[in-house]
C-alpha positions as CSV (number, residue, x, y, z in Angstrom):
1,M,-0.1,0.0,0.2
2,Y,1.4,3.5,-1.1
3,W,0.3,6.7,-0.1
4,T,1.3,10.7,0.4
5,T,1.1,12.7,3.5
6,G,0.3,15.9,2.2
7,S,0.7,17.9,5.7
8,G,4.0,15.8,6.3
9,G,5.2,16.0,2.8
10,T,6.1,12.0,2.7
11,V,5.3,9.3,0.4
12,M,5.4,6.1,2.7
13,K,4.6,2.5,2.1
14,V,3.4,-0.5,4.2
15,A,2.8,-4.5,3.1
16,K,-1.0,-5.0,2.4
17,G,-1.0,-7.6,5.5
18,G,0.5,-4.6,7.9
19,G,4.2,-4.2,9.4
20,N,6.3,-1.3,9.6
21,L,6.0,1.6,7.6
22,A,8.6,2.6,5.3
23,T,9.3,6.5,4.1
24,L,10.0,6.5,0.2
25,A,10.3,10.3,0.1
26,S,10.5,13.0,2.6
27,G,10.5,16.8,2.1
28,Q,8.3,17.1,-0.5
29,N,5.7,20.1,-1.4
30,L,2.2,19.0,-0.7
31,P,2.2,16.0,-2.2
32,S,-1.0,14.5,-3.2
33,S,-2.2,12.0,-6.2
34,I,-0.4,8.8,-6.5
35,A,0.3,6.4,-9.1
36,I,2.3,3.2,-9.5
37,D,3.6,0.9,-12.0
38,A,5.8,-2.4,-11.8
39,T,8.8,-0.6,-10.9
40,S,8.0,3.1,-9.8
41,I,5.7,5.2,-7.3
42,Y,5.1,8.8,-9.2
43,W,3.4,11.8,-7.6
44,T,2.2,15.5,-7.7
45,N,3.6,18.1,-5.5
46,G,2.9,21.6,-5.4
47,T,0.7,24.6,-5.8
48,D,0.6,27.2,-8.3
49,S,3.9,27.6,-10.6
50,V,6.1,25.5,-8.5
51,G,4.1,22.2,-8.7
52,T,6.3,19.4,-9.5
53,V,5.8,15.3,-10.9
54,M,7.9,13.2,-9.2
55,Q,9.4,9.4,-9.2
56,V,10.9,7.2,-6.7
57,P,11.4,3.3,-7.2
58,I,9.4,0.9,-5.5
59,S,12.4,-0.1,-3.4
60,G,13.1,3.3,-1.9
61,G,16.3,5.4,-3.2
62,A,16.4,8.9,-4.1
63,P,13.4,10.9,-5.9
64,T,13.6,12.0,-9.1
65,T,11.8,14.8,-10.4
66,L,10.4,14.5,-13.9
67,A,8.8,17.6,-14.4
68,S,8.8,21.3,-12.5
69,G,7.0,24.4,-13.1
70,Q,3.4,22.6,-13.0
71,D,0.6,25.0,-12.4
72,T,-1.2,23.1,-9.4
73,P,-0.6,19.6,-10.6
74,G,-3.2,16.9,-9.2
75,G,-4.6,13.9,-10.2
76,I,-1.6,11.3,-12.1
77,A,-1.9,8.0,-14.0
78,V,0.9,6.1,-15.7
79,Y,0.8,4.0,-18.5
80,A,3.7,1.9,-20.1
81,T,6.4,4.5,-20.5
82,S,4.1,7.8,-19.9
83,V,3.0,9.8,-16.5
84,Y,0.0,11.9,-17.4
85,W,-1.4,14.7,-14.9
86,I,-3.7,17.5,-14.6
87,N,-2.5,20.9,-13.8
88,Q,-5.6,22.3,-11.7
89,A,-4.4,25.9,-12.2
90,F,-7.1,27.7,-9.7
91,A,-5.9,31.0,-10.4
92,T,-6.2,31.0,-14.3
93,S,-9.0,28.6,-14.8
94,N,-6.5,27.6,-17.3
95,G,-5.9,24.1,-16.4
96,A,-4.1,21.2,-18.7
97,V,-3.5,17.5,-19.1
98,V,0.0,16.9,-19.4
99,K,2.4,13.6,-20.1
100,V,5.9,13.2,-19.8
101,S,8.3,9.9,-20.2
102,T,8.7,7.7,-17.4
103,S,12.3,8.6,-17.7
104,G,11.6,12.5,-17.6
105,G,12.1,14.8,-20.5
106,L,10.4,17.6,-22.0
107,P,6.5,17.5,-20.9
108,T,4.0,17.6,-23.6
109,T,0.4,19.4,-23.0
110,L,-2.4,17.5,-24.2
111,A,-5.1,19.6,-23.8
112,S,-5.7,23.0,-22.3
113,G,-7.9,25.7,-21.8
114,Q,-9.3,23.2,-19.0
115,D,-11.5,24.6,-15.9
116,T,-9.9,23.2,-12.9
117,P,-9.3,19.7,-14.4
118,E,-9.4,17.1,-11.2
119,G,-9.0,13.3,-11.9
120,I,-7.6,11.8,-14.7
121,A,-7.1,7.8,-16.1
122,T,-5.9,6.1,-19.2
123,D,-6.1,3.1,-21.3
124,G,-3.0,3.2,-23.3
125,T,-5.0,4.4,-26.3
126,S,-7.3,7.6,-24.6
127,V,-6.9,9.8,-21.6
128,Y,-9.8,10.7,-19.6
129,W,-10.4,13.2,-17.0
130,T,-12.9,15.3,-15.5
131,N,-13.5,19.0,-15.2
132,F,-14.6,20.4,-11.8
133,G,-15.4,24.1,-12.9
134,V,-18.3,25.4,-15.2
135,P,-16.6,27.0,-18.5
136,A,-17.6,30.5,-18.5
137,A,-20.3,31.9,-21.5
138,R,-18.3,32.5,-24.3
């Protein structure tokens, strides 16, 4: 089992049957959403334009920044060699759906102009997300 503690700034794990808690990352800036694949744990950190998308091996080690300068990143999903997340962008209502390689690199914006996107999922063919906000009349 894996989770983040927003106010504590940690990414944690424990065996399904219980036991000792293990800290995989500490000193994080408001970690929130989390996604897991066979080798790594991915999470989003931060608010405004100081958000990051992070990765750490399941076995532990040094966290790696996959993307920085994100605007209030939230929901996150991983599929094959890509990590997908939403930037909520509360202040601007210019949320986005973004992806980056699981090994890092330049993020790619898949959709912009979203009004407070929330959850995200992918099936490897498409990416799905919800918008919490209501778009203004145009």
